[in-house]
C-alpha positions in Angstrom: 183.7 154.4 21.4 181.2 153.2 18.7 177.4 153.6 19.4 176.0 149.9 19.8 172.3 150.4 19.3 171.4 147.2 21.1 173.3 147.6 24.2 172.8 151.6 24.5 169.0 151.0 23.9 168.9 148.2 26.3 170.5 150.6 29.0 168.1 153.2 28.4 165.2 151.0 28.4 166.3 149.6 32.1 166.5 153.1 33.4 163.3 154.1 32.5 162.0 150.7 33.8 163.7 151.3 37.0 162.1 155.0 37.4 158.4 154.5 36.2 156.0 157.5 36.5 152.4 158.0 36.1 150.3 159.7 34.0 150.5 163.4 34.0 153.6 162.9 36.3 156.1 161.9 33.7 158.7 165.0 34.1 161.7 162.7 35.0 160.7 160.5 32.0 160.5 163.7 29.9 163.9 164.8 31.4 165.7 161.9 30.4 164.4 161.8 26.9 165.6 165.7 26.5 169.1 164.9 28.0 169.3 162.0 25.3 168.3 164.3 22.4 170.8 166.7 23.4 173.4 164.6 23.7 172.5 163.2 20.1 172.4 166.9 19.0 168.6 167.0 17.9 166.6 169.9 18.5 163.4 169.4 20.7 160.1 171.2 22.1 159.5 170.2 25.8 156.4 170.8 27.7 153.9 169.9 24.4 150.4 169.4 26.0 151.8 168.3 29.7 155.0 166.8 29.7 154.9 165.8 25.9 158.7 166.4 24.1 158.7 166.7 20.3 162.5 166.4 18.4 162.9 167.6 14.9 165.0 166.3 12.4 165.2 168.3 9.0 167.5 167.1 6.3 167.9 168.0 2.8 165.4 170.3 0.4 162.1 168.8 0.6 159.3 170.1 1.8 157.6 166.5 2.9 156.9 165.5 6.3 156.1 162.7 8.8 155.7 162.1 12.5 156.9 158.9 14.7 155.2 158.6 18.3 155.6 156.9 21.1 153.9 156.9 25.0 155.9 157.4 28.1 153.4 156.9 31.2 153.6 153.7 33.7 150.4 152.2 35.4 149.8 151.9 39.5 150.6 148.3 39.2 153.0 147.0 42.1 156.1 145.0 39.9 156.6 141.4 40.6 159.0 140.5 37.8 162.2 140.4 40.3 164.4 142.0 37.4 167.5 143.7 38.4 166.2 146.9 37.2 162.8 146.4 38.4 160.8 149.6 39.4 162.2 151.4 42.1 159.0 153.4 42.5 156.8 151.6 44.8 153.1 150.8 43.5 154.0 152.0 40.0 155.7 149.9 36.7 155.8 149.9 33.4 153.3 147.4 32.7 152.6 148.1 29.3 156.0 148.5 27.9 156.1 152.3 27.3 159.5 152.1 28.6 160.3 150.3 25.4 158.1 152.2 23.1 159.9 155.8 24.3 163.7 154.0 23.9 163.2 152.8 20.5 161.8 156.2 19.0 165.0 157.7 20.8 166.6 154.7 18.7 165.1 155.8 15.4 165.9 159.2 16.2 169.6 158.1 16.3 169.3 155.7 13.0 167.8 158.5 11.6 170.5 161.2 12.5 173.1 159.0 11.2 171.4 158.4 8.0 172.1 160.9 5.1 169.9 158.9 2.2 166.6 160.8 3.2 165.1 164.1 2.8 162.6 166.0 4.5 161.5 166.6 8.3 160.4 164.1 10.9 158.7 164.9 14.1 159.5 162.6 17.1 156.4 162.6 19.5 157.1 161.5 22.9 153.5 161.6 24.5 152.7 161.7 27.9 149.6 160.5 29.6 148.3 157.7 27.4 146.9 155.5 30.1 143.5 157.0 30.0 144.4 160.6 30.3 143.9 161.6 27.1 147.5 162.7 26.4 147.1 162.7 22.8 144.5 165.2 22.8 146.3 167.7 25.2 149.3 167.5 22.8 146.7 168.2 20.0 145.0 171.0 21.9 148.7 172.5 22.6 149.0 172.6 18.8 150.7 169.6 18.0 149.9 169.6 14.3 150.3 173.6 14.0 153.3 173.6 15.3 154.7 170.4 13.8 153.4 169.8 10.7 153.2 166.3 9.5 151.3 164.5 6.6 151.2 161.1 8.1 151.7 159.7 11.6 153.1 156.3 12.3 153.5 154.3 15.8 153.3 150.8 17.2 152.5 149.0 20.8 154.5 146.0 21.7 152.5 142.8 21.8 152.9 139.9 24.2 153.2 136.2 22.6 152.9 137.6 19.4 156.2 136.1 17.6 159.3 138.1 18.8 159.6 140.9 15.8 156.5 140.3 13.8 154.9 143.2 12.7 150.8 142.9 12.4 149.2 145.6 11.2 145.5 145.9 11.2 143.4 146.8 7.8 140.9 149.6 9.6 140.5 149.3 13.3 143.0 148.2 15.5 142.2 149.1 19.1 138.9 150.1 20.3 137.3 153.7 21.3 136.6 153.4 25.1 135.2 155.8 27.6 134.3 155.4 31.4 130.9 156.0 33.2 129.5 156.7 36.4 125.6 156.5 37.2 124.1 157.3 40.7 120.7 156.5 42.0 119.3 158.2 44.8 116.1 157.3 46.8 115.2 157.2 50.3 117.4 155.7 53.0 115.9 153.6 56.1 116.1 150.2 58.0 116.9 147.1 56.2 114.1 145.7 58.4 111.4 147.9 56.9 112.2 148.0 53.3 108.7 149.6 52.4 109.6 152.7 54.2 112.6 153.3 51.6 113.0 153.7 47.8 115.9 151.5 47.4 119.1 152.6 45.1 120.6 149.0 45.7 117.7 147.4 44.1 117.6 149.5 41.6 121.3 149.5 41.2 120.9 145.5 40.7 118.3 145.8 37.6 120.1 148.3 36.3 123.3 146.1 35.8 121.3 143.3 34.2 119.7 145.9 32.0 123.2 147.6 31.1 124.3 143.9 30.0 121.4 143.7 27.7 122.1 147.2 25.7 125.0 145.3 23.1 122.7 142.1 22.9 119.8 143.8 21.6 121.1 147.0 20.2 124.2 146.7 18.5 124.4 144.7 15.1 125.8 141.2 15.8 128.4 142.0 13.3 129.7 144.8 15.3 132.0 144.7 18.3 131.2 146.4 21.8 131.4 145.8 25.3 129.9 147.4 28.6 131.6 146.6 31.8 130.1 147.2 35.2 133.5 147.2 37.4 132.2 149.3 40.6 129.5 149.1 42.7 129.1 151.4 46.1 126.1 151.8 48.4 125.9 151.6 52.4 128.7 150.7 54.7 126.1 149.2 57.3 124.9 145.8 57.2 121.1 146.9 58.4 120.9 150.4 56.2 119.2 150.6 52.9 121.2 153.8 51.9 119.8 156.9 50.1 122.0 156.5 47.1 124.0 153.9 45.3 126.5 154.2 42.5 128.1 152.2 39.7 130.8 152.7 37.3 132.7 150.7 34.6 133.9 151.1 30.9 131.9 150.9 27.4 133.9 150.0 24.2 133.3 150.0 20.8 135.1 149.9 17.3 133.8 152.7 15.7 132.4 156.1 17.1 128.7 155.3 15.7 128.5 152.4 18.2 129.8 154.4 20.7 127.3 157.1 20.5 124.8 154.6 20.4 126.1 152.8 23.6 126.1 156.1 25.7 122.8 157.0 24.5 121.0 153.6 25.5 122.8 153.8 28.8 121.5 156.9 29.5 118.2 155.8 28.7 118.3 152.5 30.5 119.8 154.4 33.8 116.8 156.6 33.7 114.0 154.8 33.1 115.3 152.1 35.3 115.4 154.6 38.0 111.9 155.8 37.4 110.7 152.2 38.0 112.3 152.0 41.4 111.0 155.1 42.5 114.7 156.6 42.4 116.3 159.7 40.6 119.4 159.2 38.5 123.0 161.3 37.8 125.1 159.9 35.0 128.5 161.0 34.1 130.7 159.7 30.8 134.3 160.7 30.8 137.6 159.8 29.5 136.6 159.0 26.3 139.1 157.7 23.7 138.8 157.7 19.8 138.9 154.1 18.0 142.3 153.6 16.7 141.6 153.1 12.7 144.5 152.6 10.3 144.5 154.1 6.9 144.7 151.5 4.1 147.2 153.7 1.9 149.5 153.9 5.1 149.5 150.1 6.4 150.5 149.3 2.7 153.3 151.5 3.1 154.4 150.1 6.8 153.9 146.3 5.6 156.1 147.0 2.7 158.8 148.4 4.8 158.7 145.7 7.3 158.7 143.0 4.9 161.6 144.8 3.5 164.0 144.4 6.6 163.0 141.1 6.6 160.3 140.9 9.4 157.3 138.5 9.0 154.2 141.0 8.5 150.6 139.9 9.5 147.3 141.3 8.7 145.0 138.3 10.5 144.7 139.0 13.9 141.5 140.3 15.2 141.5 144.2 16.6 141.4 144.1 20.4 139.0 146.1 22.8 141.8 147.3 24.8 142.1 151.4 24.0 144.5 153.5 22.8 144.7 157.4 22.3 146.8 157.2 19.3 143.3 157.3 17.6 143.2 161.1 18.2 146.1 161.4 15.9 144.8 159.2 13.2 141.6 161.4 13.1 143.6 164.4 12.2 146.4 162.8 9.5 146.4 159.5 8.0 148.7 156.8 9.5 149.2 153.6 10.5 149.5 152.0 13.9 151.6 148.4 14.2 151.6 145.8 16.8 155.3 144.2 17.5 155.9 141.0 18.7 157.3 140.8 22.2 157.5 136.9 22.2 156.2 134.6 24.9 155.4 137.2 28.1 153.1 137.9 30.5 149.9 139.8 29.3 149.8 143.9 29.3 149.0 145.3 32.6 150.1 142.3 34.5 152.3 142.9 37.4 155.0 140.4 35.9 155.0 141.8 32.6 158.3 143.3 31.0 159.3 144.5 27.4 161.6 142.2 25.5 164.8 143.9 24.9 165.3 142.1 21.8 162.9 144.0 19.9 164.2 147.4 20.7 166.6 147.4 17.5 163.9 146.3 15.4 161.2 148.5 16.7 163.7 151.6 16.0 164.4 150.7 12.6 160.9 149.8 11.5 160.2 153.4 12.8 163.0 155.0 11.1 162.7 153.2 7.9 158.6 153.9 7.9 159.4 157.5 8.6 162.2 157.6 5.2 159.3 155.7 3.2 156.6 158.0 4.2 158.9 161.0 2.7 159.7 159.7 -0.3 
């Protein structure tokens, strides 16, 4: 029976979509990837940096090498699409399209396996824990580039409401660096009717929130991109108590490492001085740092040429997003390019009604395979 790429990839994606797994829990997803690689006769190494899988295809006498990457994890979101293949796991869904990314990389593996026109080595990197858990760094720390040497690396993300199948490649930053933070202010608790007998951390936290929002406006050069968002606040449980401590937390993001360092420095300083002004003590933590995803010029040109040669519309004009993607960790170590491939009209990423467009599965698989071949020439 002939292998129908579009039909097979759609079946595989629907299976993955129905069985999503959170970051650091992708055991069944990794097992599915390994099963399909075995069926195709492609050698692989499992458990790289957690549940990561790296498959390797080698053909001919060339010593050139390239990497292709897809992410595998899902999100803690309850699906509302109503699709027949909707998530069967309560409270977990593929709301970012990683099911499609994984499937299209399997498709690229099949296309490369059946194509005798290339020579060299292609490493197919199935990465776990992309959603804020630094899965790329875990694979790197587990020797990814030493165990599977590659001269370049390429990947993509589906992009909602970009014309179906259009390939968008940024010249420079594509996705932001990102970090999370918590700041705890500690004072002296007391009755809310007698605030003069307390050191009020809620009052201090309120002023701190306003001060943090001024950092970007008054410390970052206006032509740079940066954001600090306060998304969490916790104080007393009782209505009539001024608590001993209050905490705030959120995310900070920028398109360069230098601006990220500036944001963190100023956030520490503002927190400490605001606490002092209200007779409070402060503790702060900065964590879950992701590097900016910054494309390399030569690799953008190569990938754009590949996409155009496939008859795809290619764009370079969209602004980078403040969303984050840990593919940047790979691009800090080897040259590469990260594309957006249009998902067509759809709900936004991380939306409970989002669904990856099956129409772009063979397009993305072809783009990855052809980009690898071009990189090996």
